MDAnalysis code that builds the backbone (N, CA, C; Angstrom):
import MDAnalysis as mda
import numpy as np

u = mda.Universe.empty(609, n_residues=203, atom_resindex=np.repeat(np.arange(203), 3), trajectory=True)
u.add_TopologyAttr("name", ["N", "CA", "C"] * 203)
u.add_TopologyAttr("resid", np.arange(1, 204))
u.add_TopologyAttr("resname", ["MET", "THR", "ILE", "LEU", "THR", "GLN", "SER", "SER", "ASP", "SER", "LYS", "PRO", "GLU", "VAL", "GLN", "THR", "ASN", "GLN", "GLU", "GLU", "GLU", "GLU", "GLU", "HIS", "GLY", "ASP", "HIS", "ARG", "MET", "PHE", "GLY", "LEU", "ALA", "THR", "PHE", "LEU", "VAL", "ALA", "ASP", "GLY", "MET", "THR", "PHE", "ALA", "GLY", "PHE", "PHE", "ALA", "ALA", "TYR", "LEU", "THR", "TYR", "LYS", "ALA", "VAL", "ASN", "PRO", "LEU", "LEU", "PRO", "ASP", "SER", "ILE", "TYR", "GLU", "LEU", "GLU", "LEU", "ALA", "LEU", "PRO", "ALA", "LEU", "ASN", "THR", "ILE", "LEU", "LEU", "LEU", "VAL", "SER", "SER", "ALA", "THR", "PHE", "HIS", "ARG", "ALA", "GLY", "GLN", "ALA", "LEU", "LYS", "ARG", "ASN", "ASP", "SER", "LYS", "ILE", "CYS", "GLN", "ARG", "TRP", "LEU", "LEU", "LEU", "THR", "ALA", "GLY", "LEU", "GLY", "LEU", "ALA", "PHE", "LEU", "ALA", "SER", "GLN", "MET", "VAL", "GLU", "TYR", "PHE", "THR", "LEU", "PRO", "PHE", "GLY", "LEU", "THR", "ASP", "ASN", "VAL", "TYR", "ALA", "SER", "THR", "PHE", "TYR", "ALA", "LEU", "THR", "GLY", "PHE", "HIS", "GLY", "LEU", "HIS", "VAL", "SER", "LEU", "GLY", "ALA", "ILE", "MET", "ILE", "SER", "ILE", "VAL", "CYS", "TRP", "GLN", "ALA", "ARG", "SER", "PRO", "ASN", "GLY", "ARG", "ILE", "THR", "ASN", "LYS", "ASN", "THR", "PHE", "PRO", "LEU", "GLU", "ALA", "ALA", "GLU", "LEU", "TYR", "TRP", "HIS", "PHE", "VAL", "ASP", "GLY", "ILE", "TRP", "VAL", "ILE", "LEU", "PHE", "ILE", "ILE", "LEU", "TYR", "LEU", "LEU"])
u.atoms.positions = np.array([
    [0.806, -1.150, 0.095],
    [0.089, -0.007, 0.029],
    [0.866, 1.147, -0.034],
    [1.947, 1.223, 0.824],
    [2.848, 2.284, 0.892],
    [3.532, 2.554, -0.596],
    [3.644, 1.843, -1.119],
    [4.238, 1.879, -2.614],
    [3.467, 2.461, -3.571],
    [2.209, 2.040, -3.508],
    [1.200, 2.504, -4.302],
    [0.840, 4.111, -4.032],
    [0.901, 4.298, -2.830],
    [0.581, 5.487, -2.523],
    [1.753, 6.600, -3.027],
    [2.799, 6.239, -2.829],
    [3.852, 6.918, -3.270],
    [3.931, 7.130, -4.618],
    [3.560, 6.250, -5.398],
    [3.677, 6.177, -6.907],
    [2.527, 7.255, -7.565],
    [1.298, 6.998, -6.566],
    [0.174, 7.908, -7.178],
    [0.509, 9.461, -6.764],
    [1.404, 9.731, -5.607],
    [1.643, 11.003, -5.355],
    [2.622, 11.482, -6.329],
    [3.584, 10.713, -6.766],
    [4.678, 11.038, -7.733],
    [4.043, 11.742, -9.092],
    [2.824, 11.429, -9.478],
    [2.194, 11.755, -10.681],
    [1.885, 13.079, -10.597],
    [1.481, 13.599, -9.825],
    [1.200, 15.220, -9.766],
    [2.347, 16.010, -9.932],
    [3.258, 15.366, -9.215],
    [4.786, 16.017, -9.147],
    [5.418, 16.133, -10.748],
    [5.291, 15.021, -11.216],
    [6.018, 14.963, -12.717],
    [5.068, 15.972, -13.601],
    [3.593, 15.852, -13.560],
    [2.737, 16.660, -14.147],
    [3.147, 18.301, -13.737],
    [3.264, 18.629, -12.558],
    [3.725, 19.878, -12.271],
    [5.045, 20.252, -12.885],
    [6.043, 19.511, -12.777],
    [7.340, 19.890, -13.476],
    [7.023, 20.020, -15.118],
    [6.285, 19.335, -15.606],
    [6.177, 19.247, -17.209],
    [5.207, 20.742, -17.220],
    [4.361, 20.898, -16.521],
    [3.846, 22.293, -16.739],
    [4.827, 23.795, -16.491],
    [5.587, 23.390, -15.538],
    [6.631, 24.360, -15.405],
    [7.612, 24.691, -16.448],
    [8.059, 23.469, -17.135],
    [8.767, 23.788, -18.322],
    [8.097, 24.253, -19.588],
    [6.816, 24.007, -19.654],
    [6.060, 24.514, -20.714],
    [5.892, 26.114, -20.693],
    [5.668, 26.448, -19.255],
    [5.385, 27.902, -18.944],
    [6.667, 28.613, -19.375],
    [8.000, 28.191, -19.076],
    [9.089, 28.537, -19.382],
    [9.923, 28.357, -20.731],
    [9.264, 29.296, -21.683],
    [9.485, 28.983, -23.082],
    [10.927, 29.569, -23.400],
    [11.304, 29.350, -24.606],
    [12.465, 29.973, -25.245],
    [12.596, 31.495, -25.417],
    [13.186, 32.173, -24.580],
    [13.082, 33.732, -24.811],
    [14.483, 34.136, -25.457],
    [15.332, 33.460, -25.963],
    [16.503, 33.835, -26.409],
    [16.403, 34.803, -27.726],
    [15.546, 34.530, -28.582],
    [15.307, 35.583, -29.401],
    [14.822, 36.784, -29.056],
    [13.845, 36.865, -28.180],
    [13.422, 38.091, -27.440],
    [14.536, 39.052, -26.868],
    [15.577, 38.149, -26.205],
    [16.827, 38.751, -25.816],
    [17.645, 39.408, -26.791],
    [17.543, 38.792, -27.930],
    [18.604, 39.266, -28.982],
    [17.621, 40.490, -29.879],
    [16.555, 40.579, -29.769],
    [15.763, 41.698, -30.386],
    [16.004, 42.765, -29.508],
    [16.043, 42.792, -28.106],
    [16.147, 43.799, -26.997],
    [17.580, 44.316, -27.314],
    [18.596, 43.391, -27.467],
    [19.792, 43.902, -27.666],
    [20.049, 44.831, -28.918],
    [19.307, 44.249, -29.919],
    [19.446, 45.058, -31.320],
    [18.794, 46.340, -31.094],
    [17.816, 46.449, -30.284],
    [17.046, 47.815, -30.310],
    [17.981, 48.628, -29.258],
    [18.715, 48.186, -28.350],
    [19.585, 49.040, -27.591],
    [20.610, 49.655, -28.724],
    [21.177, 48.608, -29.311],
    [22.305, 48.637, -30.393],
    [21.792, 49.856, -31.426],
    [20.410, 49.620, -31.814],
    [20.077, 50.945, -32.739],
    [19.664, 52.060, -32.084],
    [19.639, 52.227, -30.740],
    [19.732, 53.710, -30.093],
    [21.029, 54.174, -30.183],
    [22.138, 53.091, -30.106],
    [23.372, 53.834, -30.252],
    [23.756, 54.411, -31.444],
    [23.131, 53.593, -32.639],
    [23.039, 54.163, -34.079],
    [22.387, 55.648, -34.241],
    [21.202, 55.560, -33.515],
    [20.225, 56.764, -33.617],
    [21.119, 57.809, -32.914],
    [22.025, 57.683, -31.856],
    [22.804, 58.911, -31.441],
    [23.609, 59.374, -32.315],
    [24.390, 58.462, -33.156],
    [25.484, 59.030, -34.023],
    [24.645, 59.826, -35.044],
    [23.343, 59.228, -35.532],
    [22.625, 59.966, -36.635],
    [22.132, 61.206, -36.287],
    [21.941, 61.392, -34.854],
    [21.420, 62.804, -34.404],
    [22.550, 63.707, -34.458],
    [23.836, 63.036, -33.843],
    [24.787, 64.092, -33.860],
    [25.234, 64.531, -35.244],
    [25.265, 63.739, -36.157],
    [25.825, 64.180, -37.537],
    [24.838, 65.167, -38.251],
    [23.319, 65.028, -37.825],
    [22.335, 65.778, -38.233],
    [22.430, 67.155, -37.562],
    [22.822, 67.159, -36.262],
    [22.936, 68.293, -35.476],
    [24.036, 69.112, -35.912],
    [25.193, 68.446, -36.249],
    [26.363, 69.217, -36.473],
    [26.128, 69.789, -37.976],
    [25.503, 69.239, -38.943],
    [25.318, 69.431, -40.272],
    [24.511, 70.730, -40.258],
    [23.428, 71.009, -39.170],
    [22.415, 71.901, -39.255],
    [23.021, 72.949, -38.310],
    [23.633, 72.992, -37.292],
    [24.338, 74.010, -36.315],
    [25.534, 74.603, -36.907],
    [26.472, 73.682, -37.518],
    [27.985, 74.157, -37.583],
    [28.084, 73.708, -39.129],
    [27.285, 74.664, -40.152],
    [27.664, 74.397, -41.443],
    [29.251, 74.476, -42.046],
    [29.233, 73.763, -43.073],
    [30.715, 73.729, -43.390],
    [30.957, 74.877, -44.324],
    [32.479, 75.168, -44.203],
    [32.866, 76.276, -45.050],
    [32.775, 76.023, -46.482],
    [32.993, 76.972, -47.453],
    [32.851, 76.521, -48.867],
    [33.676, 75.658, -49.448],
    [34.975, 75.769, -48.554],
    [36.159, 75.008, -49.026],
    [36.231, 73.649, -48.403],
    [35.137, 73.244, -47.375],
    [34.868, 72.072, -46.674],
    [33.932, 71.252, -47.109],
    [33.257, 71.804, -48.261],
    [31.937, 71.038, -48.749],
    [32.377, 70.039, -49.516],
    [31.872, 68.709, -49.394],
    [32.636, 67.645, -50.183],
    [31.394, 66.984, -50.819],
    [31.590, 66.588, -52.075],
    [30.714, 65.969, -52.830],
    [31.201, 64.486, -53.189],
    [30.471, 63.561, -52.369],
    [30.626, 62.081, -52.084],
    [30.221, 61.485, -53.473],
    [31.137, 60.642, -53.994],
    [30.606, 59.685, -54.963],
    [29.666, 58.806, -54.539],
    [28.696, 58.584, -55.333],
    [27.808, 57.498, -54.979],
    [27.956, 56.088, -55.305],
    [28.981, 55.878, -56.516],
    [28.892, 54.751, -56.942],
    [29.335, 53.528, -56.018],
    [30.522, 53.736, -55.363],
    [30.771, 52.583, -54.295],
    [29.746, 52.464, -53.118],
    [29.147, 53.519, -52.709],
    [27.797, 53.408, -51.691],
    [26.721, 52.432, -52.149],
    [26.509, 52.998, -53.396],
    [25.350, 52.390, -54.118],
    [25.667, 50.855, -54.548],
    [26.970, 50.548, -54.671],
    [27.580, 49.075, -54.803],
    [27.325, 48.506, -53.627],
    [27.732, 49.133, -52.439],
    [27.669, 48.491, -51.118],
    [25.981, 48.414, -50.715],
    [25.243, 48.975, -50.925],
    [24.019, 48.939, -50.770],
    [23.313, 47.602, -51.518],
    [23.693, 47.326, -52.601],
    [23.293, 46.315, -53.456],
    [23.703, 45.148, -52.833],
    [24.960, 45.052, -52.539],
    [25.809, 44.031, -51.942],
    [24.972, 43.603, -50.661],
    [24.754, 44.452, -49.670],
    [24.234, 44.098, -48.450],
    [22.609, 43.448, -48.763],
    [22.084, 44.185, -49.686],
    [20.521, 43.766, -49.760],
    [20.629, 42.462, -50.230],
    [21.426, 42.260, -51.398],
    [21.493, 40.637, -51.997],
    [22.028, 39.797, -50.872],
    [22.728, 40.159, -49.931],
    [23.274, 39.236, -48.907],
    [22.009, 38.935, -48.040],
    [21.010, 39.824, -47.712],
    [20.008, 39.602, -46.877],
    [19.140, 38.536, -47.682],
    [19.076, 38.634, -49.105],
    [18.276, 37.549, -49.543],
    [19.003, 36.148, -49.577],
    [19.948, 36.093, -49.715],
    [20.818, 34.714, -49.847],
    [21.040, 34.116, -48.513],
    [20.866, 34.961, -47.414],
    [20.782, 34.432, -46.199],
    [19.326, 34.079, -46.123],
    [18.260, 34.362, -46.211],
    [17.123, 33.983, -46.409],
    [16.900, 32.559, -46.984],
    [17.471, 32.487, -48.113],
    [17.721, 31.320, -48.801],
    [18.277, 29.999, -48.072],
    [19.431, 30.666, -47.412],
    [20.076, 29.527, -46.553],
    [19.112, 29.109, -45.339],
    [18.225, 29.932, -44.862],
    [17.440, 29.555, -43.896],
    [16.333, 28.526, -44.391],
    [15.730, 28.944, -45.613],
    [14.751, 27.974, -46.234],
    [15.365, 26.619, -46.561],
    [16.862, 26.456, -47.181],
    [17.432, 25.243, -47.372],
    [17.539, 24.594, -46.084],
    [17.907, 25.164, -44.690],
    [18.021, 24.430, -43.581],
    [16.676, 23.771, -43.193],
    [15.616, 24.422, -43.332],
    [14.358, 24.007, -43.145],
    [13.903, 22.756, -43.928],
    [14.432, 22.756, -44.948],
    [14.314, 21.411, -45.871],
    [15.271, 20.413, -45.441],
    [16.131, 20.596, -44.516],
    [17.198, 19.715, -44.024],
    [18.230, 19.558, -45.197],
    [18.662, 20.385, -45.752],
    [19.541, 20.397, -47.046],
    [20.830, 21.388, -46.625],
    [21.517, 20.510, -45.699],
    [22.512, 21.403, -45.200],
    [23.733, 21.570, -46.063],
    [23.865, 21.118, -47.054],
    [24.850, 21.491, -48.391],
    [24.552, 22.845, -48.897],
    [23.182, 22.940, -49.268],
    [22.676, 24.033, -50.110],
    [22.923, 25.313, -48.930],
    [22.445, 25.020, -47.968],
    [22.320, 25.878, -46.646],
    [23.884, 26.597, -46.771],
    [24.622, 25.653, -46.483],
    [26.173, 26.126, -46.515],
    [26.604, 27.089, -47.584],
    [25.999, 26.437, -48.741],
    [26.699, 27.399, -50.005],
    [26.072, 28.733, -49.822],
    [24.750, 28.873, -49.559],
    [24.133, 30.159, -49.410],
    [24.720, 30.983, -48.278],
    [25.285, 30.235, -47.061],
    [25.842, 31.055, -46.169],
    [27.312, 31.737, -46.447],
    [27.860, 30.778, -47.411],
    [29.371, 31.188, -47.640],
    [29.124, 32.444, -48.938],
    [28.148, 32.489, -49.685],
    [27.781, 33.326, -50.477],
    [27.517, 34.676, -49.917],
    [26.712, 34.615, -48.748],
    [26.468, 35.736, -47.889],
    [27.835, 36.310, -47.263],
    [28.537, 35.474, -46.496],
    [29.625, 35.825, -46.065],
    [30.663, 36.592, -46.937],
    [30.580, 35.811, -48.183],
    [31.456, 36.693, -49.180],
    [30.996, 38.127, -49.701],
    [29.620, 38.400, -49.533],
    [28.997, 39.419, -49.893],
    [29.394, 40.572, -48.686],
    [29.394, 40.077, -47.718],
    [29.867, 41.015, -46.609],
    [31.201, 41.393, -46.680],
    [32.157, 40.431, -47.111],
    [33.624, 40.794, -47.232],
    [33.834, 41.595, -48.256],
    [32.871, 41.439, -49.496],
    [33.077, 42.387, -50.488],
    [32.430, 43.807, -50.178],
    [31.567, 43.984, -49.137],
    [31.159, 45.260, -48.616],
    [32.312, 45.933, -47.974],
    [33.104, 45.247, -47.301],
    [34.265, 45.691, -46.430],
    [35.198, 46.370, -47.121],
    [35.543, 45.607, -48.302],
    [36.630, 45.723, -49.312],
    [36.479, 47.166, -49.921],
    [35.051, 47.238, -50.391],
    [34.707, 48.369, -51.011],
    [34.450, 49.379, -50.228],
    [34.304, 49.542, -48.893],
    [34.215, 50.376, -48.079],
    [35.801, 51.068, -47.876],
    [36.662, 49.974, -47.831],
    [38.107, 50.405, -47.622],
    [38.404, 51.162, -48.765],
    [38.129, 50.551, -50.252],
    [38.619, 51.678, -51.290],
    [38.025, 52.730, -51.156],
    [36.710, 52.985, -50.495],
    [36.101, 54.352, -50.605],
    [36.950, 55.363, -49.460],
    [37.389, 54.719, -48.321],
    [38.322, 55.406, -47.415],
    [39.459, 55.967, -48.224],
    [40.185, 55.284, -48.950],
    [41.538, 55.532, -49.685],
    [40.902, 56.713, -50.748],
    [39.853, 56.718, -50.917],
    [39.744, 57.894, -51.997],
    [38.831, 59.130, -51.816],
    [38.601, 59.145, -50.316],
    [37.867, 60.221, -49.738],
    [38.699, 61.538, -49.958],
    [37.951, 62.565, -50.264],
    [38.823, 63.915, -50.298],
    [39.074, 64.558, -48.599],
    [38.798, 63.964, -47.962],
    [39.121, 64.444, -46.392],
    [39.437, 63.037, -45.495],
    [40.207, 63.706, -44.410],
    [40.794, 62.868, -43.636],
    [39.914, 62.650, -42.168],
    [40.231, 61.666, -41.174],
    [39.472, 61.628, -40.114],
    [39.521, 62.825, -39.236],
    [40.503, 63.661, -39.385],
    [40.398, 64.709, -38.498],
    [40.473, 66.013, -39.036],
    [39.890, 66.163, -40.202],
    [39.662, 67.483, -40.874],
    [38.807, 68.483, -40.408],
    [37.719, 67.918, -39.937],
    [36.395, 68.740, -39.302],
    [35.648, 67.622, -38.599],
    [34.517, 68.376, -38.038],
    [33.672, 67.617, -37.410],
    [32.796, 66.476, -38.216],
    [32.405, 67.236, -39.394],
    [31.875, 66.276, -40.416],
    [32.619, 64.897, -40.791],
    [34.030, 65.194, -41.126],
    [34.768, 64.031, -41.445],
    [34.725, 63.150, -40.274],
    [34.915, 63.491, -39.100],
    [35.133, 62.589, -37.856],
    [33.840, 61.956, -37.867],
    [32.704, 62.418, -37.786],
    [31.453, 61.691, -37.549],
    [31.084, 60.804, -38.870],
    [31.632, 61.223, -39.977],
    [31.157, 60.265, -41.228],
    [32.399, 59.100, -40.877],
    [33.463, 59.216, -40.467],
    [34.176, 57.909, -40.000],
    [33.826, 57.216, -39.012],
    [33.382, 57.891, -37.937],
    [32.808, 57.100, -36.870],
    [31.467, 56.071, -37.319],
    [30.437, 56.978, -38.190],
    [29.344, 56.317, -38.427],
    [29.548, 54.818, -39.440],
    [30.438, 55.158, -40.484],
    [30.785, 54.152, -41.286],
    [31.691, 53.248, -40.689],
    [32.798, 53.482, -39.694],
    [33.438, 52.629, -39.362],
    [32.855, 51.955, -38.273],
    [31.817, 52.175, -37.394],
    [30.943, 51.606, -36.439],
    [30.250, 50.536, -37.160],
    [29.411, 50.921, -38.306],
    [28.768, 49.811, -39.150],
    [29.735, 49.023, -39.729],
    [30.764, 49.216, -40.112],
    [31.821, 48.292, -40.586],
    [32.309, 47.348, -39.640],
    [32.257, 47.553, -38.370],
    [32.605, 46.765, -37.346],
    [31.501, 45.555, -37.010],
    [30.141, 46.107, -37.351],
    [28.862, 45.213, -37.193],
    [29.071, 44.218, -38.398],
    [29.405, 44.656, -39.496],
    [29.503, 43.917, -40.698],
    [30.368, 42.816, -40.302],
    [31.534, 43.030, -39.900],
    [32.706, 42.235, -39.628],
    [32.458, 41.205, -38.719],
    [31.580, 41.663, -37.684],
    [31.122, 40.710, -36.723],
    [30.231, 39.729, -37.327],
    [29.278, 40.338, -38.258],
    [28.300, 39.405, -38.920],
    [29.070, 38.462, -39.576],
    [29.950, 38.818, -40.454],
    [30.744, 37.852, -41.361],
    [31.016, 36.686, -40.351],
    [31.912, 37.024, -39.275],
    [32.391, 35.929, -38.573],
    [31.234, 35.075, -37.826],
    [30.166, 35.644, -37.693],
    [29.042, 34.991, -37.161],
    [28.425, 33.940, -38.069],
    [28.472, 34.491, -39.336],
    [27.994, 33.666, -40.607],
    [28.902, 32.292, -40.873],
    [30.343, 32.759, -40.557],
    [31.142, 31.636, -40.975],
    [31.044, 30.491, -39.808],
    [30.785, 31.026, -38.664],
    [30.624, 30.072, -37.505],
    [29.298, 29.181, -37.869],
    [28.131, 29.881, -38.139],
    [26.765, 29.080, -38.339],
    [27.273, 28.120, -39.602],
    [27.775, 28.515, -40.650],
    [28.106, 27.932, -41.798],
    [28.893, 26.673, -41.347],
    [29.737, 26.511, -40.529],
    [30.308, 25.602, -39.879],
    [29.611, 24.612, -39.105],
    [29.006, 25.144, -38.269],
    [27.918, 24.282, -37.450],
    [26.817, 23.753, -38.261],
    [26.647, 24.298, -39.381],
    [25.382, 23.697, -40.221],
    [25.786, 22.445, -41.245],
    [27.147, 22.058, -41.034],
    [27.739, 20.785, -41.881],
    [26.841, 19.715, -41.392],
    [26.631, 18.757, -42.184],
    [26.050, 17.524, -42.240],
    [26.978, 16.501, -42.415],
    [26.717, 15.316, -41.444],
    [25.945, 15.106, -40.605],
    [26.017, 15.153, -39.075],
    [27.468, 15.759, -38.812],
    [27.496, 16.183, -37.502],
    [27.459, 17.463, -37.026],
    [26.915, 18.451, -37.531],
    [26.642, 19.772, -37.507],
    [25.642, 19.777, -36.317],
    [25.863, 21.068, -35.564],
    [25.032, 21.307, -34.327],
    [23.602, 22.003, -34.914],
    [23.910, 22.731, -35.880],
    [22.526, 23.332, -36.480],
    [21.894, 22.717, -37.494],
    [20.538, 22.041, -37.209],
    [20.081, 21.308, -37.843],
    [18.478, 21.829, -38.288],
    [17.400, 21.052, -38.887],
    [16.506, 22.018, -39.163],
    [15.416, 21.705, -37.708],
    [15.903, 20.828, -36.727],
    [15.300, 20.852, -35.364],
    [15.901, 21.835, -34.538],
    [16.982, 22.361, -34.955],
    [17.825, 23.405, -34.016],
    [18.165, 24.629, -34.990],
    [17.318, 25.535, -35.131],
    [17.489, 26.691, -36.084],
    [17.763, 27.752, -35.570],
    [17.886, 27.895, -34.111],
    [18.082, 28.926, -33.551],
    [19.359, 30.060, -33.729],
    [20.430, 29.228, -33.726],
    [21.834, 30.118, -34.194],
    [21.639, 30.561, -35.481],
    [21.318, 30.033, -36.608],
    [21.133, 30.689, -37.960],
    [20.018, 31.827, -37.969],
    [18.793, 31.742, -37.163],
    [17.706, 32.678, -37.032],
    [18.385, 33.761, -36.419],
    [19.084, 33.546, -35.247],
    [19.626, 34.755, -34.446],
    [20.532, 35.525, -35.480],
    [21.700, 34.685, -36.245],
    [22.452, 35.517, -36.751],
    [21.761, 36.244, -38.328],
    [20.593, 35.494, -38.594],
    [19.862, 36.287, -39.701],
    [19.261, 37.498, -39.335],
    [18.613, 37.514, -38.058],
    [18.245, 38.427, -37.481],
    [19.119, 39.805, -37.437],
    [20.337, 39.459, -37.010],
    [21.361, 40.411, -36.810],
    [21.829, 40.990, -38.169],
    [21.892, 40.180, -38.992],
    [22.340, 40.391, -40.365],
    [21.437, 41.364, -40.995],
    [20.001, 41.093, -40.902],
    [19.072, 42.043, -41.258],
    [19.157, 43.474, -40.908],
    [19.307, 43.524, -39.440],
    [19.371, 44.710, -38.719],
    [20.724, 45.606, -39.308],
    [21.600, 44.799, -39.540],
    [23.047, 45.877, -40.065],
    [22.532, 46.108, -41.414],
    [21.936, 45.412, -42.062],
    [21.518, 45.908, -43.659],
    [20.453, 46.978, -43.279],
    [19.685, 46.907, -42.534],
    [18.816, 47.951, -42.226],
    [19.275, 49.508, -41.976],
    [20.220, 49.280, -40.720],
    [21.139, 50.215, -40.517],
    [22.008, 50.967, -41.756],
    [22.362, 50.018, -42.683],
    [23.225, 50.807, -43.838],
    [22.376, 51.329, -44.664],
    [21.023, 51.101, -45.040],
    [20.319, 51.864, -45.592],
    [19.958, 53.276, -45.235],
    [19.689, 53.471, -43.991],
    [19.605, 54.604, -43.088],
    [20.651, 55.355, -43.444],
    [21.822, 54.842, -43.062],
    [22.912, 55.501, -43.289],
    [23.390, 56.072, -44.470],
    [22.973, 55.060, -45.468],
    [23.252, 55.875, -46.836],
    [22.549, 56.860, -47.236],
    [21.249, 56.839, -46.822],
    [20.186, 58.126, -47.097],
    [20.780, 59.203, -46.569],
    [21.260, 59.095, -45.147],
    [21.719, 60.371, -44.392],
    [22.921, 61.037, -44.915],
    [23.825, 59.829, -45.105],
    [25.257, 60.683, -45.485],
    [25.353, 60.929, -47.007],
    [24.907, 60.169, -47.781],
    [25.025, 60.390, -49.225],
    [23.746, 60.823, -49.972],
    [22.594, 61.086, -49.504],
    [21.357, 61.538, -50.312],
    [21.099, 62.735, -49.688],
    [20.953, 63.133, -48.320],
    [20.756, 64.289, -47.753],
    [21.521, 65.417, -48.013],
])
C-alpha cells in the first residue's frame, strides 16, 4: 500500500514539472531583439549628432565635399542581396538540405567581405581625413562603427556555416535558432546601412 501511495503521489509532481517547463519558453530571440534595439539606439545617437552638426555648424565653402555615389550604391546592393541569400540559407536548412544551406551562407559571408573591401577602397579615395573637421570625424565614426558590425556578422555567418555541416553539425532543421539569430542580426545591419546611406550620401 505504501508503494502505491508514493507512486500515485509522484504523478502530480511529474505533471507539475512538465507544466513549469512549458511555462518557461525559449526567450533567446526576444533577448537578441532587445539587444538590437539598444544597439539601434546607439546608431540613432550617431545619426542625431551628425544631423545636428550639419544643421548648426555648416561647413565652410572649401570644406563642402561631394561624395561619389558609385561605391556606396554598390555597397547597398551587396548588403541587400546578402539578406536575400541569407534567407535562402534558412529555407534550405528547414528542408534539411545542409549543403545548399552552407553554400548560401558562404555566399552571404562573401558579400559581406566584398562590402568591407569596397568600403576600404572608398576610405582611400575620400577627399578628407579623419580629423579634418567635425563632419569628417562623424562620417568615419558612423561608417566605421557600421563596418565593425558587418565584420562581426561575417564572423557569425562563418561559424553558423561550420555548425550547419552534415551529418555532425550542431545546427539542423530541429535546431535553427543559431541561424535565425544570425539572420536577424544581419538584417539589422543591412537596415542600418540603408538609413546611413540615405543620411550620409543623399541628404
